[in-house]
C-alpha positions in Angstrom: -43.6 1.8 1.4 -41.7 0.5 -1.6 -38.4 0.4 0.3 -39.9 -1.5 3.3 -41.6 -4.0 1.0 -38.3 -4.5 -1.0 -36.4 -5.0 2.3 -39.0 -7.6 3.4 -38.9 -9.5 0.0 -35.1 -9.6 -0.1 -34.8 -10.6 3.6 -37.5 -13.3 3.2 -36.3 -14.9 0.0 -32.6 -14.3 0.1 -31.8 -14.5 3.9 -34.9 -16.4 5.0 -35.2 -14.0 7.9 -37.5 -10.9 7.3 -37.5 -8.2 9.9 -40.8 -8.1 11.8 -41.3 -4.4 11.5 -41.3 -4.1 7.7 -44.8 -5.4 7.2 -46.3 -2.9 9.7 -44.3 0.1 8.3 -45.4 -0.8 4.8 -49.1 -1.0 5.9 -49.0 2.3 7.8 -47.2 4.0 4.9 -50.0 2.7 2.6 -52.7 4.1 4.9 -51.0 7.6 5.0 -50.3 7.5 1.2 -53.9 6.5 0.4 -55.6 9.1 2.6 -53.3 11.9 1.6 -53.6 10.9 -2.0 -57.4 11.1 -1.6 -57.0 14.8 -0.6 -55.0 15.5 -3.8 -57.5 13.6 -5.9 -60.3 15.7 -4.4 -58.4 19.0 -4.9 -57.7 18.3 -8.6 -61.2 16.9 -9.2 -59.8 13.6 -10.4 -62.0 11.8 -7.9 -65.2 10.0 -9.1 -67.3 12.9 -10.2 -70.2 11.7 -12.2 -72.4 14.8 -12.3 -69.9 17.2 -13.9 -70.0 15.2 -17.2 -73.8 15.5 -17.4 -74.5 19.0 -16.0 -72.8 22.3 -16.9 -70.4 24.1 -14.6 -71.3 27.1 -12.5 -72.6 29.8 -12.8 -75.7 28.1 -14.3 -78.4 26.8 -12.1 -77.7 23.1 -12.8 -74.0 23.7 -12.1 -74.8 25.2 -8.7 -77.3 22.4 -8.0 -74.9 19.5 -8.9 -72.0 21.1 -7.0 -74.3 21.6 -4.0 -75.4 17.9 -4.1 -71.8 16.8 -4.3 -70.8 19.1 -1.5 -73.6 17.8 0.7 -72.5 14.2 0.1 -69.0 15.1 1.0 -70.1 16.9 4.2 -72.5 14.0 5.2 -69.6 11.6 5.0 -66.7 13.7 6.4 -68.3 15.7 9.2 -69.2 12.6 11.3 -65.7 11.1 10.7 -64.0 14.3 11.9 -66.4 14.6 14.9 -65.9 11.0 16.1 -62.2 11.2 15.6 -62.1 13.7 18.5 -65.3 13.0 20.5 -66.7 9.7 21.6 -70.3 8.4 21.4 -71.1 9.8 24.9 -69.4 13.1 24.3 -66.0 12.7 25.9 -62.7 13.5 24.2 -61.0 10.5 25.8 -63.3 8.1 24.1 -62.9 9.5 20.6 -61.0 7.6 17.9 -57.8 9.4 18.5 -58.2 9.2 22.3 -58.6 5.4 22.1 -55.7 5.1 19.7 -53.4 7.1 22.0 -53.5 4.3 24.6 -52.4 1.6 22.1 -48.8 0.9 20.9 -47.8 -0.7 17.7 -46.1 -4.0 18.8 -43.5 -4.3 16.1 -42.3 -0.7 15.9 -43.1 0.6 19.4 -44.8 3.9 18.6 -48.2 5.0 19.7 -51.0 4.2 17.2 -52.3 7.7 17.4 -49.4 8.8 15.1 -50.6 6.4 12.5 -54.3 7.1 13.1 -54.0 10.9 12.9 -53.9 10.5 9.1 -57.7 10.0 9.1 -58.8 13.3 10.6 -56.0 15.1 8.9 -57.0 13.9 5.5 -60.7 14.7 6.2 -59.9 18.2 7.4 -57.8 18.9 4.3 -60.7 17.7 2.1 -63.0 20.1 3.9 -60.5 22.9 3.3 -60.5 22.0 -0.4 -64.3 22.0 -0.5 -64.4 25.4 1.1 -61.8 26.6 -1.5 -64.0 25.2 -4.3 -67.0 27.3 -3.1 -64.7 30.3 -2.7 -63.8 30.1 -6.4 -60.8 27.9 -6.6 -61.1 26.1 -10.0 -59.1 23.0 -8.9 -57.7 21.7 -12.2 -58.3 24.7 -14.3 -55.3 26.4 -15.9 -55.0 30.1 -15.9 -53.5 32.1 -18.8 -50.5 33.1 -16.6 -49.6 29.4 -16.3 -49.6 29.0 -20.1 -47.0 31.7 -20.7 
């Protein structure tokens, strides 16, 4: 993203002729970077987690409750996003988000939009995997004694 923006700036202000593809490549790189960065943020628990500062961690009752509420909120948001990425409103796979994007082409770089749009379900599925790992006992940002040696 940085390289394409730098190319665009130099080409625009030095040569007065920016390539048309640099803006789109920078935008799509920002989408991919933002969504995949969100997965890392969720994994390391550096996302906006308000309840952990108030309630204790598991195995206490309040720890389980707050983590269950947070997990429910994540599932309520992510499950419909993943579902509608593949399935349309009337139940057909061709009318899902990715199915609609596969028929479109990015004008300036000439690739199918599905290659750019696949970052949405990919990021959501990775977050679901991280959520399952949390409940399976993965501490996320906790350091073990073996890492300290």
